[in-house]
C-alpha positions in Angstrom: 193.7 -150.1 214.4 195.2 -147.3 212.2 194.6 -149.4 209.2 190.9 -149.9 210.1 190.4 -146.2 210.8 192.0 -145.3 207.5 189.7 -147.8 205.8 186.7 -146.4 207.5 187.7 -142.9 206.5 188.1 -144.0 202.8 184.6 -145.7 202.9 183.0 -142.6 204.3 184.6 -140.6 201.6 183.5 -143.0 198.8 179.8 -142.7 200.2 179.9 -139.0 200.1 181.5 -138.8 196.6 179.2 -141.4 195.2 175.7 -140.9 196.7 173.8 -142.8 193.9 176.2 -145.9 194.0 175.7 -148.9 196.0 178.0 -149.2 199.0 180.3 -152.2 199.3 179.3 -153.1 202.9 176.2 -155.1 203.6 174.8 -152.5 205.9 171.5 -150.6 205.0 172.5 -147.1 204.0 169.6 -145.9 201.9 167.0 -143.3 203.2 164.0 -144.0 200.8 160.9 -145.7 202.2 159.2 -148.5 200.4 156.6 -146.1 199.0 159.2 -143.7 197.9 161.2 -146.5 196.2 158.1 -147.9 194.5 157.4 -144.4 193.1 160.9 -144.1 191.9 160.7 -147.6 190.3 157.5 -146.8 188.4 158.7 -143.5 186.9 162.1 -144.9 186.1 160.6 -147.7 184.1 157.5 -146.0 182.5 158.5 -143.6 179.7 157.5 -142.2 176.4 157.6 -145.6 174.9 154.2 -146.5 176.3 152.6 -144.0 173.7 153.8 -146.3 170.9 152.6 -149.5 172.4 149.2 -149.5 170.4 151.2 -149.1 167.2 153.4 -152.1 168.1 150.2 -154.1 168.7 149.1 -153.0 165.2 152.4 -154.2 163.8 152.6 -157.6 165.7 148.9 -158.3 166.4 147.0 -158.1 169.7 148.0 -161.5 170.9 151.6 -161.4 169.9 151.7 -157.9 171.4 150.4 -159.0 174.7 152.8 -162.0 174.9 155.6 -159.6 173.8 155.0 -157.2 176.6 154.8 -159.8 179.2 157.9 -161.6 178.0 159.7 -158.2 178.0 158.7 -157.3 181.5 159.5 -160.7 183.0 163.0 -160.7 181.2 163.7 -157.1 182.4 162.8 -158.0 186.0 164.8 -161.2 186.0 167.9 -159.4 184.6 167.7 -156.6 187.2 167.6 -159.2 190.0 170.4 -161.0 188.4 172.5 -157.9 188.1 172.1 -157.2 191.9 173.0 -160.9 192.7 176.1 -160.6 190.6 177.2 -157.4 192.3 176.7 -158.9 195.8 178.7 -162.0 194.9 181.5 -159.7 193.7 181.4 -157.8 196.9 181.5 -161.0 198.9 184.4 -162.4 196.9 186.5 -159.2 197.3 186.2 -158.4 201.0 189.6 -156.7 201.1 188.4 -153.8 198.9 186.4 -150.9 200.2 185.7 -149.5 196.6 182.1 -149.4 195.3 181.1 -152.3 193.0 179.6 -150.9 189.8 178.6 -151.9 186.4 182.2 -151.5 185.2 183.4 -153.8 188.0 181.0 -156.6 186.9 182.2 -156.2 183.3 185.9 -156.3 184.4 185.1 -159.6 186.3 183.7 -161.2 183.4 185.9 -160.0 180.5 188.7 -157.9 182.0 189.5 -154.3 180.8 187.6 -154.9 177.6 184.6 -155.8 179.7 184.7 -152.8 181.7 185.0 -150.4 178.8 182.4 -152.2 176.9 180.0 -152.1 179.8 180.6 -148.4 180.6 180.4 -147.4 176.9 177.1 -149.3 176.4 175.5 -147.8 179.6 176.6 -144.3 178.8 175.5 -144.5 175.2 171.9 -145.8 176.2 171.5 -143.1 178.8 172.6 -140.4 176.4 170.0 -141.7 173.8 167.4 -141.7 176.6 168.1 -138.1 177.5 167.9 -137.0 173.8 164.6 -139.0 173.4 163.0 -137.3 176.3 164.2 -133.8 175.2 162.8 -134.3 171.7 159.5 -135.7 173.3 159.1 -132.7 175.4 160.1 -130.3 172.6 157.6 -131.7 170.2 154.8 -131.6 172.8 155.6 -127.9 173.7 155.6 -127.1 170.0 152.3 -128.7 169.2 150.8 -126.8 172.1 152.2 -123.3 171.3 152.8 -123.5 167.6 149.8 -121.2 167.0 151.2 -118.5 169.3 154.8 -118.4 168.4 157.1 -118.8 165.5 159.6 -120.9 167.5 160.3 -124.4 166.0 160.3 -127.6 168.2 164.2 -127.5 168.0 164.0 -124.0 169.8 161.8 -125.5 172.5 164.3 -128.3 173.0 167.2 -125.9 173.5 164.9 -123.9 176.0 164.4 -126.9 178.2 168.0 -128.1 178.3 169.2 -125.5 180.9 166.2 -126.5 183.2 167.1 -130.2 183.0 170.7 -129.6 183.6 169.9 -127.8 186.8 167.6 -130.5 187.8 170.3 -133.1 187.2 172.3 -131.7 190.1 169.8 -133.3 192.5 172.0 -136.3 193.5 169.6 -138.3 195.8 166.8 -140.6 194.6 164.9 -140.1 198.0 164.9 -136.3 197.3 163.2 -137.0 194.1 160.4 -139.1 195.5 157.9 -136.2 195.7 158.5 -135.5 192.0 158.2 -139.2 191.1 154.8 -139.5 193.0 153.7 -136.3 191.2 154.8 -137.8 187.9 153.1 -141.1 188.6 149.9 -139.3 189.0 150.3 -137.3 185.8 151.2 -140.6 184.0 147.9 -142.2 185.3 145.8 -139.3 184.3 147.4 -139.1 180.8 146.8 -142.9 180.2 143.3 -142.6 181.7 142.4 -139.9 179.2 143.8 -141.9 176.3 142.0 -145.1 177.3 138.8 -143.0 177.8 139.0 -141.9 174.2 139.8 -145.5 173.0 136.7 -146.9 174.8 134.5 -144.1 173.4 135.9 -144.9 169.9 135.1 -148.7 170.4 131.6 -148.1 171.6 130.7 -145.4 169.3 132.2 -146.5 166.0 132.0 -149.5 163.8 134.0 -152.1 165.5 134.4 -155.8 164.8 136.9 -157.8 166.9 137.4 -160.2 164.0 139.0 -157.3 162.1 141.8 -157.1 164.6 144.5 -159.6 163.8 145.8 -161.7 166.5 149.3 -162.4 165.1 150.7 -160.4 162.1 151.6 -162.1 158.9 154.3 -159.5 158.5 157.4 -161.3 160.0 159.6 -158.3 159.4 157.5 -156.1 161.6 157.9 -158.3 164.6 161.5 -157.2 165.6 160.2 -153.6 165.7 157.3 -154.6 167.9 159.7 -156.5 170.2 162.0 -153.6 170.4 159.2 -151.2 171.3 158.1 -153.7 174.1 161.7 -153.7 175.5 162.0 -150.0 175.2 158.8 -149.5 177.3 160.6 -151.1 180.3 163.2 -148.4 180.9 165.3 -147.9 184.0 167.6 -150.8 183.7 170.6 -148.5 184.2 169.0 -147.4 187.6 169.0 -150.8 189.0 171.9 -150.3 191.6 170.8 -146.7 192.4 167.2 -147.8 193.2 168.3 -150.7 195.3 170.9 -148.9 197.3 168.6 -145.9 197.9 166.1 -148.1 199.7 166.1 -148.0 203.5 165.1 -151.8 203.8 167.0 -153.3 200.8 166.0 -156.8 201.7 162.4 -155.9 200.5 163.6 -154.6 197.0 163.1 -157.7 195.1 159.5 -158.0 196.3 158.8 -154.4 195.7 160.3 -154.7 192.2 158.1 -157.7 191.4 155.0 -155.7 192.5 155.9 -152.8 190.3 156.6 -155.0 187.3 153.4 -156.8 187.7 151.2 -153.7 187.9 153.2 -151.9 185.0 153.0 -154.9 182.7 149.2 -155.3 183.1 148.7 -151.6 182.5 150.9 -151.8 179.4 148.9 -154.8 178.0 145.6 -153.0 178.6 146.9 -149.8 177.1 148.3 -151.4 174.0 145.2 -153.6 173.5 142.6 -150.9 173.8 144.6 -148.5 171.7 144.7 -151.1 168.9 141.1 -152.1 169.3 140.0 -148.6 169.0 142.0 -147.5 165.8 142.9 -150.9 164.2 145.0 -150.4 161.0 144.7 -146.7 161.4 146.8 -146.7 164.8 149.6 -144.1 164.4 153.0 -144.5 165.8 152.2 -142.2 168.5 148.8 -142.9 169.9 148.0 -139.3 170.8 148.1 -138.4 167.2 144.9 -140.4 166.8 143.1 -138.4 169.4 140.7 -135.7 168.3 141.9 -132.1 168.3 140.1 -131.1 171.4 140.7 -130.5 175.1 141.6 -134.1 175.8 144.3 -134.4 173.4 145.8 -131.0 174.7 145.4 -132.3 178.2 147.3 -135.5 177.5 150.2 -133.5 176.0 150.4 -131.1 178.8 150.2 -133.8 181.4 152.8 -135.8 179.6 155.1 -132.9 179.4 154.7 -132.1 183.1 155.4 -135.7 184.2 158.6 -135.9 182.1 160.0 -132.5 182.9 159.5 -133.1 186.8 161.1 -136.5 187.0 161.7 -138.6 184.0 164.3 -136.5 182.1 165.8 -135.6 185.5 166.2 -139.3 186.4 167.9 -140.0 183.1 170.4 -137.1 183.6 171.0 -138.5 187.1 171.9 -141.8 185.4 174.5 -140.0 183.3 176.1 -138.6 186.4 175.9 -142.0 187.9 177.6 -143.6 185.0 180.2 -140.8 184.8 181.4 -141.7 188.3 182.0 -145.4 187.4 
């Protein structure tokens, strides 16, 4: 009895210390509803990479781009489910341990200590890179908006944003971030709608020939770049455990994840396709650079900034805290 009580106390302590990590027991411990989890999934996956999709379609061709995005989405979805299944199997095989099963534990099971260190290093490095990418994105957007009113460089804007993001990173519950994620989802939809609106106007108002838009690029060397961009668009792989464990009804996670990936993939395909159709070989690496210098371009930049500063960068920093506890 004493052993059980001590084991229970250790388990409760582990839950308090690691609020973002999945629990070793099979009981449902999350607090986020299906709607909240769906919002967190969408914003964890959708990031700044979407703005580079039209350029990826230009490099690969519209048909190759569509197929690449669908393959990347399907592969990411499968790997996320496989990761959860591996974690659950590890938990079932090691019933004597009350410790949390993490990415490092899975790496250790496969390759020993080398696997643990390699897994943790790769996750930590990828999330650091994600944090830097978001900070640079926000800094550049702020600089483009306010460069006429201040002498600050975009590097200065990045340093000004860092303290705010560090404070936000101390939010250690994904369910608490749900209101921010819903707001960020709305911002992302508005931003993408404005871009698509400009694309459609460009297609209808200018000289456009579908035959001028290549289906598959003859430049083989550009295909790896386009493939990398497609994979980069499906972010959030490092949030798999956190998203699944935060859900109140964890048995519904796979279905919810499938719904999210289906919708996101379709939106990505349409966004990349319309962007490439509108600008063709003139499509720039960030599609907002093709927009006219009017209110719509500024609105897209402001909305993108708001969505990322409210949730996306915050979620990436939470991933860093999550990884640091592994």
